[in-house]
NUGU-74420 format. One line per 3 residues: number of its first residue (from 1); their letters; for each residue x, y, z of C-alpha. Coordinates in pm, 1 decimal. Each point is the difference from the previous one (the first is absolute). Layout:
NUM) a) X:Y:Z; ...
end
This chain:
1) mae) 1262.1:-3655.4:652.8; 21.2:329.7:-146.5; -160.1:263.3:198.8
4) qqp) -310.8:208.7:-174.0; 32.4:370.4:1.1; -320.4:157.4:151.7
7) qpp) -211.8:162.2:-268.2; -125.8:364.6:17.7; -360.7:17.5:59.3
10) kie) -228.3:16.3:-286.7; -181.1:322.8:-76.8; -373.3:-76.8:-91.1
13) fpc) -83.9:289.3:-267.9; -191.5:231.5:1.2; 100.3:133.1:345.3
16) dye) 57.2:307.4:189.6; 354.1:76.4:-28.4; 227.9:245.4:173.2
19) iri) 321.6:142.5:-185.8; 252.9:224.9:188.1; 210.9:198.7:-233.5
22) mgn) 306.1:185.6:132.8; 215.6:268.7:-168.2; 176.6:318.1:62.6
25) aap) -228.9:272.8:158.9; -134.5:247.5:-271.9; -325.3:208.9:-24.7
28) dfk) -94.7:-216.5:-302.0; 104.2:-344.5:114.4; -363.2:-116.5:89.5
31) dvc) -137.7:120.1:-330.1; 289.2:-198.9:-189.8; -126.5:-307.2:210.4
34) vev) -342.9:36.8:-50.9; 2.1:46.9:-370.2; 182.5:-323.9:-55.4
37) irk) -253.6:-162.3:227.8; -311.9:113.6:-179.8; 172.3:-120.2:-324.7
40) haa) -23.8:-354.5:136.4; -293.3:24.3:223.2; -296.7:152.2:-156.7
43) dyd) -205.9:9.3:290.1; 245.2:144.1:228.7; -175.3:314.6:173.0
46) gnc) 335.9:191.5:51.8; -22.0:-40.7:377.6; 342.3:-42.9:150.3
49) rvk) 202.2:65.8:317.1; 342.8:189.9:-21.4; 262.0:-42.2:293.2
52) psr) 323.3:207.1:1.5; 294.8:-162.0:162.7; 136.0:126.1:340.8
55) agn) 248.8:225.8:-177.4; -239.7:83.4:-280.6; 237.7:-102.3:-267.7
58) fes) -236.2:-272.8:-116.8; -370.3:-71.2:-44.0; -214.6:-316.5:3.2
61) vmv) -319.6:2.7:-184.0; -249.7:-281.8:74.2; -260.3:-87.2:-252.2
64) kii) -259.5:-280.3:30.7; -147.0:-152.7:-311.5; -207.6:-288.8:-106.9
67) atg) 254.5:-226.3:-169.1; -102.5:-194.3:-296.2; 301.4:-216.4:-38.6
70) edq) 397.1:-35.9:16.7; 48.5:152.6:-340.0; -180.3:304.7:117.8
73) lra) 213.7:28.4:321.2; 312.7:-95.8:-204.0; -85.1:304.3:-256.2
76) iye) -53.3:251.4:296.0; 335.8:-80.1:145.9; 168.4:19.1:-327.6
79) dlk) -151.2:326.2:-82.1; 51.7:155.5:337.2; 378.0:-87.3:-12.5
82) atg) 26.5:128.0:-373.7; -92.4:359.9:127.3; 361.6:0.0:157.7
85) rvk) -174.0:166.7:308.5; -72.9:-320.2:187.3; 260.1:-169.1:222.3
88) mvl) -230.7:-273.7:124.4; -337.1:-166.5:-11.1; -147.9:-227.4:236.7
end
């Protein structure tokens, strides 16, 4: 009998959704991230947390949005990566 793979939990939209964006530290990195988020989440208030890495080479920008669907999250991820400044999105 074939073993079934566990399925990831289904997200019920709309919901609060936190996105963590990591990239090289720069004075405008947060602004670049916020601009992309605002493009896809009109109700995003611009509030975010920025945390530098220990050595200060990288920054993590955490934003919370009301996610409306998987298409929205996919578009945010793709546009963040397209900036060329983002190393990872969680």
